[in-house]
N, CA, C and O atoms as a Maestro MAE file, in Angstrom:
{
 s_m_m2io_version
 :::
 2.0.0
}

f_m_ct {
 s_m_title
 :::
 protein
 m_atom[224] {
  # First column is atom index #
  i_m_mmod_type
  r_m_x_coord
  r_m_y_coord
  r_m_z_coord
  i_m_residue_number
  s_m_chain_name
  s_m_pdb_residue_name
  s_m_pdb_atom_name
  i_m_atomic_number
  :::
  1 25 84.074 81.467 73.510 1 A "MET " " N  " 7
  2 3 83.820 81.910 74.640 1 A "MET " " CA " 6
  3 2 84.183 81.667 76.167 1 A "MET " " C  " 6
  4 15 84.094 80.457 76.377 1 A "MET " " O  " 8
  5 25 84.573 82.384 77.358 2 A "THR " " N  " 7
  6 3 85.050 81.902 78.226 2 A "THR " " CA " 6
  7 2 84.155 81.747 78.962 2 A "THR " " C  " 6
  8 15 83.089 82.360 79.025 2 A "THR " " O  " 8
  9 25 84.811 80.320 79.992 3 A "LEU " " N  " 7
  10 3 83.784 79.519 80.613 3 A "LEU " " CA " 6
  11 2 84.721 79.895 82.645 3 A "LEU " " C  " 6
  12 15 84.332 80.141 83.787 3 A "LEU " " O  " 8
  13 25 85.763 79.737 82.063 4 A "MET " " N  " 7
  14 3 86.888 79.450 83.715 4 A "MET " " CA " 6
  15 2 87.939 80.276 82.917 4 A "MET " " C  " 6
  16 15 88.327 80.317 81.750 4 A "MET " " O  " 8
  17 25 88.360 81.229 84.663 5 A "ARG " " N  " 7
  18 3 89.548 82.193 84.113 5 A "ARG " " CA " 6
  19 2 90.615 82.036 84.994 5 A "ARG " " C  " 6
  20 15 90.207 82.335 86.117 5 A "ARG " " O  " 8
  21 25 91.356 81.830 85.011 6 A "GLY " " N  " 7
  22 3 92.460 81.997 86.133 6 A "GLY " " CA " 6
  23 2 94.324 82.777 85.741 6 A "GLY " " C  " 6
  24 15 95.021 82.454 84.779 6 A "GLY " " O  " 8
  25 25 94.634 83.649 86.660 7 A "PHE " " N  " 7
  26 3 95.576 83.996 86.601 7 A "PHE " " CA " 6
  27 2 96.944 83.194 87.221 7 A "PHE " " C  " 6
  28 15 96.704 82.410 88.140 7 A "PHE " " O  " 8
  29 25 98.551 83.351 86.729 8 A "VAL " " N  " 7
  30 3 99.363 82.796 87.021 8 A "VAL " " CA " 6
  31 2 100.738 82.755 86.721 8 A "VAL " " C  " 6
  32 15 100.862 82.452 85.535 8 A "VAL " " O  " 8
  33 25 101.820 82.925 87.268 9 A "ARG " " N  " 7
  34 3 103.165 83.242 87.078 9 A "ARG " " CA " 6
  35 2 103.684 82.017 86.613 9 A "ARG " " C  " 6
  36 15 103.782 80.890 87.096 9 A "ARG " " O  " 8
  37 25 103.985 82.536 85.563 10 A "VAL " " N  " 7
  38 3 105.676 81.719 84.988 10 A "VAL " " CA " 6
  39 2 106.697 81.612 85.998 10 A "VAL " " C  " 6
  40 15 107.275 82.675 86.227 10 A "VAL " " O  " 8
  41 25 107.313 79.974 87.088 11 A "ASP " " N  " 7
  42 3 108.050 80.274 87.822 11 A "ASP " " CA " 6
  43 2 109.320 80.151 87.290 11 A "ASP " " C  " 6
  44 15 109.384 79.733 86.134 11 A "ASP " " O  " 8
  45 25 110.517 80.465 87.969 12 A "GLU " " N  " 7
  46 3 111.819 80.389 87.459 12 A "GLU " " CA " 6
  47 2 112.545 79.363 86.812 12 A "GLU " " C  " 6
  48 15 113.623 79.536 86.243 12 A "GLU " " O  " 8
  49 25 111.792 78.032 86.931 13 A "GLU " " N  " 7
  50 3 112.160 76.586 86.174 13 A "GLU " " CA " 6
  51 2 111.459 76.723 84.786 13 A "GLU " " C  " 6
  52 15 111.656 75.820 83.973 13 A "GLU " " O  " 8
  53 25 110.481 78.002 84.368 14 A "GLY " " N  " 7
  54 3 109.572 78.278 83.206 14 A "GLY " " CA " 6
  55 2 108.667 77.314 83.517 14 A "GLY " " C  " 6
  56 15 108.315 76.747 82.483 14 A "GLY " " O  " 8
  57 25 108.135 76.878 84.481 15 A "LYS " " N  " 7
  58 3 106.833 75.719 84.554 15 A "LYS " " CA " 6
  59 2 105.504 76.685 84.993 15 A "LYS " " C  " 6
  60 15 105.630 77.654 85.743 15 A "LYS " " O  " 8
  61 25 104.420 76.327 84.496 16 A "ILE " " N  " 7
  62 3 103.222 76.895 84.353 16 A "ILE " " CA " 6
  63 2 101.973 76.660 85.353 16 A "ILE " " C  " 6
  64 15 101.108 75.996 84.781 16 A "ILE " " O  " 8
  65 25 101.663 76.967 86.523 17 A "PRO " " N  " 7
  66 3 101.060 76.103 87.490 17 A "PRO " " CA " 6
  67 2 99.502 76.135 87.038 17 A "PRO " " C  " 6
  68 15 98.976 77.208 86.742 17 A "PRO " " O  " 8
  69 25 98.786 74.903 86.997 18 A "ILE " " N  " 7
  70 3 97.736 75.528 86.387 18 A "ILE " " CA " 6
  71 2 96.306 75.290 87.810 18 A "ILE " " C  " 6
  72 15 96.000 74.356 88.552 18 A "ILE " " O  " 8
  73 25 95.941 76.272 87.657 19 A "PRO " " N  " 7
  74 3 95.030 76.852 89.160 19 A "PRO " " CA " 6
  75 2 94.407 75.501 89.236 19 A "PRO " " C  " 6
  76 15 94.411 74.835 88.200 19 A "PRO " " O  " 8
  77 25 93.825 74.955 90.408 20 A "LYS " " N  " 7
  78 3 93.137 73.674 91.314 20 A "LYS " " CA " 6
  79 2 91.954 73.824 90.012 20 A "LYS " " C  " 6
  80 15 91.812 73.128 89.007 20 A "LYS " " O  " 8
  81 25 91.185 75.040 90.494 21 A "ASN " " N  " 7
  82 3 90.231 75.121 89.707 21 A "ASN " " CA " 6
  83 2 89.844 74.886 88.569 21 A "ASN " " C  " 6
  84 15 88.679 74.563 88.337 21 A "ASN " " O  " 8
  85 25 90.951 75.033 87.462 22 A "ILE " " N  " 7
  86 3 90.764 75.022 86.026 22 A "ILE " " CA " 6
  87 2 91.374 73.671 86.001 22 A "ILE " " C  " 6
  88 15 91.025 73.212 84.913 22 A "ILE " " O  " 8
  89 25 91.914 73.010 86.458 23 A "ALA " " N  " 7
  90 3 92.713 71.963 86.607 23 A "ALA " " CA " 6
  91 2 91.547 70.847 86.395 23 A "ALA " " C  " 6
  92 15 91.365 70.223 85.350 23 A "ALA " " O  " 8
  93 25 90.632 70.695 87.851 24 A "ARG " " N  " 7
  94 3 89.177 70.080 88.047 24 A "ARG " " CA " 6
  95 2 88.271 70.368 86.930 24 A "ARG " " C  " 6
  96 15 87.742 69.386 86.409 24 A "ARG " " O  " 8
  97 25 87.989 71.541 86.458 25 A "GLU " " N  " 7
  98 3 87.215 71.220 85.598 25 A "GLU " " CA " 6
  99 2 87.563 70.777 83.905 25 A "GLU " " C  " 6
  100 15 86.785 70.387 83.034 25 A "GLU " " O  " 8
  101 25 88.593 70.941 83.871 26 A "ALA " " N  " 7
  102 3 89.171 69.998 82.606 26 A "ALA " " CA " 6
  103 2 89.458 68.665 82.505 26 A "ALA " " C  " 6
  104 15 89.527 68.054 81.439 26 A "ALA " " O  " 8
  105 25 89.658 68.118 83.799 27 A "GLY " " N  " 7
  106 3 89.482 67.041 83.875 27 A "GLY " " CA " 6
  107 2 91.079 66.432 84.063 27 A "GLY " " C  " 6
  108 15 91.429 65.272 83.845 27 A "GLY " " O  " 8
  109 25 91.715 67.273 84.411 28 A "LEU " " N  " 7
  110 3 93.110 66.978 84.464 28 A "LEU " " CA " 6
  111 2 94.034 66.298 86.468 28 A "LEU " " C  " 6
  112 15 94.004 66.636 87.651 28 A "LEU " " O  " 8
  113 25 94.578 65.415 85.729 29 A "LYS " " N  " 7
  114 3 94.902 64.398 87.280 29 A "LYS " " CA " 6
  115 2 96.301 64.070 86.749 29 A "LYS " " C  " 6
  116 15 96.871 64.081 85.658 29 A "LYS " " O  " 8
  117 25 96.702 63.659 88.511 30 A "PRO " " N  " 7
  118 3 98.693 63.673 87.616 30 A "PRO " " CA " 6
  119 2 98.682 62.051 86.668 30 A "PRO " " C  " 6
  120 15 98.046 61.008 86.822 30 A "PRO " " O  " 8
  121 25 99.177 62.265 86.196 31 A "GLY " " N  " 7
  122 3 99.617 61.470 84.674 31 A "GLY " " CA " 6
  123 2 98.667 62.640 83.463 31 A "GLY " " C  " 6
  124 15 99.215 62.817 82.375 31 A "GLY " " O  " 8
  125 25 98.027 62.982 83.586 32 A "THR " " N  " 7
  126 3 97.378 63.086 82.446 32 A "THR " " CA " 6
  127 2 98.250 63.731 81.143 32 A "THR " " C  " 6
  128 15 99.074 64.641 81.217 32 A "THR " " O  " 8
  129 25 97.871 63.068 80.050 33 A "ILE " " N  " 7
  130 3 98.907 63.888 78.786 33 A "ILE " " CA " 6
  131 2 97.935 65.352 78.509 33 A "ILE " " C  " 6
  132 15 96.830 65.503 79.030 33 A "ILE " " O  " 8
  133 25 98.472 66.194 77.750 34 A "VAL " " N  " 7
  134 3 98.064 67.701 77.795 34 A "VAL " " CA " 6
  135 2 98.833 67.556 76.204 34 A "VAL " " C  " 6
  136 15 99.537 66.593 75.900 34 A "VAL " " O  " 8
  137 25 98.544 68.683 75.315 35 A "GLU " " N  " 7
  138 3 98.632 69.211 74.277 35 A "GLU " " CA " 6
  139 2 99.038 70.560 74.317 35 A "GLU " " C  " 6
  140 15 98.145 71.152 74.924 35 A "GLU " " O  " 8
  141 25 99.851 71.293 74.012 36 A "LEU " " N  " 7
  142 3 100.256 72.984 73.930 36 A "LEU " " CA " 6
  143 2 100.333 72.961 72.803 36 A "LEU " " C  " 6
  144 15 101.129 72.313 72.122 36 A "LEU " " O  " 8
  145 25 99.127 74.000 72.309 37 A "LYS " " N  " 7
  146 3 99.633 75.052 70.656 37 A "LYS " " CA " 6
  147 2 99.464 76.282 71.064 37 A "LYS " " C  " 6
  148 15 98.727 76.752 71.931 37 A "LYS " " O  " 8
  149 25 100.469 76.909 70.119 38 A "ILE " " N  " 7
  150 3 100.650 78.538 69.777 38 A "ILE " " CA " 6
  151 2 99.608 78.706 68.974 38 A "ILE " " C  " 6
  152 15 99.573 77.965 67.991 38 A "ILE " " O  " 8
  153 25 98.502 79.691 69.156 39 A "THR " " N  " 7
  154 3 97.606 80.058 67.719 39 A "THR " " CA " 6
  155 2 97.385 81.397 67.522 39 A "THR " " C  " 6
  156 15 97.708 82.097 68.482 39 A "THR " " O  " 8
  157 25 97.077 81.785 66.873 40 A "GLY " " N  " 7
  158 3 96.596 83.190 66.471 40 A "GLY " " CA " 6
  159 2 97.927 84.137 65.503 40 A "GLY " " C  " 6
  160 15 98.833 83.561 64.899 40 A "GLY " " O  " 8
  161 25 97.795 85.282 65.542 41 A "ALA " " N  " 7
  162 3 98.823 86.093 64.286 41 A "ALA " " CA " 6
  163 2 99.995 86.650 65.037 41 A "ALA " " C  " 6
  164 15 99.795 86.685 66.251 41 A "ALA " " O  " 8
  165 25 100.914 86.998 64.730 42 A "SER " " N  " 7
  166 3 102.531 87.232 64.920 42 A "SER " " CA " 6
  167 2 102.226 87.956 66.329 42 A "SER " " C  " 6
  168 15 102.996 87.422 67.128 42 A "SER " " O  " 8
  169 25 101.476 88.898 66.980 43 A "LYS " " N  " 7
  170 3 101.209 89.809 68.296 43 A "LYS " " CA " 6
  171 2 100.273 89.196 69.187 43 A "LYS " " C  " 6
  172 15 100.143 89.491 70.375 43 A "LYS " " O  " 8
  173 25 99.689 88.412 68.619 44 A "ALA " " N  " 7
  174 3 98.199 88.369 69.247 44 A "ALA " " CA " 6
  175 2 98.416 86.758 69.286 44 A "ALA " " C  " 6
  176 15 97.963 86.125 68.332 44 A "ALA " " O  " 8
  177 25 99.077 86.056 70.323 45 A "LYS " " N  " 7
  178 3 99.408 84.521 69.864 45 A "LYS " " CA " 6
  179 2 98.937 84.273 71.602 45 A "LYS " " C  " 6
  180 15 99.094 84.851 72.678 45 A "LYS " " O  " 8
  181 25 98.481 83.417 71.235 46 A "ASN " " N  " 7
  182 3 97.352 82.221 72.483 46 A "ASN " " CA " 6
  183 2 98.043 80.745 72.222 46 A "ASN " " C  " 6
  184 15 98.387 80.033 71.278 46 A "ASN " " O  " 8
  185 25 98.022 80.743 74.026 47 A "ILE " " N  " 7
  186 3 98.448 79.016 74.193 47 A "ILE " " CA " 6
  187 2 97.443 78.614 74.187 47 A "ILE " " C  " 6
  188 15 96.721 79.256 74.950 47 A "ILE " " O  " 8
  189 25 96.602 77.267 73.349 48 A "LEU " " N  " 7
  190 3 95.755 76.800 73.789 48 A "LEU " " CA " 6
  191 2 96.009 74.789 74.773 48 A "LEU " " C  " 6
  192 15 96.724 73.954 74.219 48 A "LEU " " O  " 8
  193 25 95.705 74.650 75.350 49 A "LEU " " N  " 7
  194 3 95.970 73.706 76.299 49 A "LEU " " CA " 6
  195 2 94.749 72.375 75.995 49 A "LEU " " C  " 6
  196 15 93.556 72.595 76.206 49 A "LEU " " O  " 8
  197 25 95.185 71.161 75.539 50 A "SER " " N  " 7
  198 3 93.976 70.333 75.354 50 A "SER " " CA " 6
  199 2 94.612 68.758 76.308 50 A "SER " " C  " 6
  200 15 95.767 68.427 76.577 50 A "SER " " O  " 8
  201 25 93.424 68.150 76.582 51 A "ARG " " N  " 7
  202 3 93.416 67.006 77.269 51 A "ARG " " CA " 6
  203 2 93.263 66.284 76.379 51 A "ARG " " C  " 6
  204 15 92.380 66.402 75.529 51 A "ARG " " O  " 8
  205 25 94.448 65.054 76.450 52 A "ARG " " N  " 7
  206 3 94.700 64.000 75.346 52 A "ARG " " CA " 6
  207 2 94.240 62.678 76.083 52 A "ARG " " C  " 6
  208 15 93.922 62.704 77.271 52 A "ARG " " O  " 8
  209 25 94.220 61.540 75.337 53 A "GLU " " N  " 7
  210 3 94.443 59.963 76.013 53 A "GLU " " CA " 6
  211 2 95.517 59.463 75.564 53 A "GLU " " C  " 6
  212 15 95.606 58.271 75.861 53 A "GLU " " O  " 8
  213 25 96.463 59.896 74.914 54 A "SER " " N  " 7
  214 3 97.468 59.315 73.939 54 A "SER " " CA " 6
  215 2 98.732 60.672 73.389 54 A "SER " " C  " 6
  216 15 98.504 61.820 73.009 54 A "SER " " O  " 8
  217 25 99.709 60.132 73.512 55 A "PHE " " N  " 7
  218 3 100.815 61.371 72.728 55 A "PHE " " CA " 6
  219 2 100.349 61.095 70.684 55 A "PHE " " C  " 6
  220 15 100.805 62.029 70.023 55 A "PHE " " O  " 8
  221 25 99.697 60.181 69.940 56 A "ARG " " N  " 7
  222 3 99.107 60.097 69.187 56 A "ARG " " CA " 6
  223 2 98.434 61.135 68.529 56 A "ARG " " C  " 6
  224 15 97.704 60.885 67.569 56 A "ARG " " O  " 8
  :::
 }
 m_bond[223] {
  # First column is bond index #
  i_m_from
  i_m_to
  i_m_order
  :::
  1 1 2 1
  2 2 3 1
  3 3 4 2
  4 3 5 1
  5 5 6 1
  6 6 7 1
  7 7 8 2
  8 7 9 1
  9 9 10 1
  10 10 11 1
  11 11 12 2
  12 11 13 1
  13 13 14 1
  14 14 15 1
  15 15 16 2
  16 15 17 1
  17 17 18 1
  18 18 19 1
  19 19 20 2
  20 19 21 1
  21 21 22 1
  22 22 23 1
  23 23 24 2
  24 23 25 1
  25 25 26 1
  26 26 27 1
  27 27 28 2
  28 27 29 1
  29 29 30 1
  30 30 31 1
  31 31 32 2
  32 31 33 1
  33 33 34 1
  34 34 35 1
  35 35 36 2
  36 35 37 1
  37 37 38 1
  38 38 39 1
  39 39 40 2
  40 39 41 1
  41 41 42 1
  42 42 43 1
  43 43 44 2
  44 43 45 1
  45 45 46 1
  46 46 47 1
  47 47 48 2
  48 47 49 1
  49 49 50 1
  50 50 51 1
  51 51 52 2
  52 51 53 1
  53 53 54 1
  54 54 55 1
  55 55 56 2
  56 55 57 1
  57 57 58 1
  58 58 59 1
  59 59 60 2
  60 59 61 1
  61 61 62 1
  62 62 63 1
  63 63 64 2
  64 63 65 1
  65 65 66 1
  66 66 67 1
  67 67 68 2
  68 67 69 1
  69 69 70 1
  70 70 71 1
  71 71 72 2
  72 71 73 1
  73 73 74 1
  74 74 75 1
  75 75 76 2
  76 75 77 1
  77 77 78 1
  78 78 79 1
  79 79 80 2
  80 79 81 1
  81 81 82 1
  82 82 83 1
  83 83 84 2
  84 83 85 1
  85 85 86 1
  86 86 87 1
  87 87 88 2
  88 87 89 1
  89 89 90 1
  90 90 91 1
  91 91 92 2
  92 91 93 1
  93 93 94 1
  94 94 95 1
  95 95 96 2
  96 95 97 1
  97 97 98 1
  98 98 99 1
  99 99 100 2
  100 99 101 1
  101 101 102 1
  102 102 103 1
  103 103 104 2
  104 103 105 1
  105 105 106 1
  106 106 107 1
  107 107 108 2
  108 107 109 1
  109 109 110 1
  110 110 111 1
  111 111 112 2
  112 111 113 1
  113 113 114 1
  114 114 115 1
  115 115 116 2
  116 115 117 1
  117 117 118 1
  118 118 119 1
  119 119 120 2
  120 119 121 1
  121 121 122 1
  122 122 123 1
  123 123 124 2
  124 123 125 1
  125 125 126 1
  126 126 127 1
  127 127 128 2
  128 127 129 1
  129 129 130 1
  130 130 131 1
  131 131 132 2
  132 131 133 1
  133 133 134 1
  134 134 135 1
  135 135 136 2
  136 135 137 1
  137 137 138 1
  138 138 139 1
  139 139 140 2
  140 139 141 1
  141 141 142 1
  142 142 143 1
  143 143 144 2
  144 143 145 1
  145 145 146 1
  146 146 147 1
  147 147 148 2
  148 147 149 1
  149 149 150 1
  150 150 151 1
  151 151 152 2
  152 151 153 1
  153 153 154 1
  154 154 155 1
  155 155 156 2
  156 155 157 1
  157 157 158 1
  158 158 159 1
  159 159 160 2
  160 159 161 1
  161 161 162 1
  162 162 163 1
  163 163 164 2
  164 163 165 1
  165 165 166 1
  166 166 167 1
  167 167 168 2
  168 167 169 1
  169 169 170 1
  170 170 171 1
  171 171 172 2
  172 171 173 1
  173 173 174 1
  174 174 175 1
  175 175 176 2
  176 175 177 1
  177 177 178 1
  178 178 179 1
  179 179 180 2
  180 179 181 1
  181 181 182 1
  182 182 183 1
  183 183 184 2
  184 183 185 1
  185 185 186 1
  186 186 187 1
  187 187 188 2
  188 187 189 1
  189 189 190 1
  190 190 191 1
  191 191 192 2
  192 191 193 1
  193 193 194 1
  194 194 195 1
  195 195 196 2
  196 195 197 1
  197 197 198 1
  198 198 199 1
  199 199 200 2
  200 199 201 1
  201 201 202 1
  202 202 203 1
  203 203 204 2
  204 203 205 1
  205 205 206 1
  206 206 207 1
  207 207 208 2
  208 207 209 1
  209 209 210 1
  210 210 211 1
  211 211 212 2
  212 211 213 1
  213 213 214 1
  214 214 215 1
  215 215 216 2
  216 215 217 1
  217 217 218 1
  218 218 219 1
  219 219 220 2
  220 219 221 1
  221 221 222 1
  222 222 223 1
  223 223 224 2
  :::
 }
}
């Protein structure tokens, strides 16, 4: 189920800015640790971003 959605473009340095409305809803603030995972089969890959309390 999609609750919120946004589109961004990867910049020249390979960075992906997170839209303000998405960051606010996810509770992301400066210094927040996030985990990125690749999910899905070979051609249908998705990136999953999760807020974390620590690196463990």
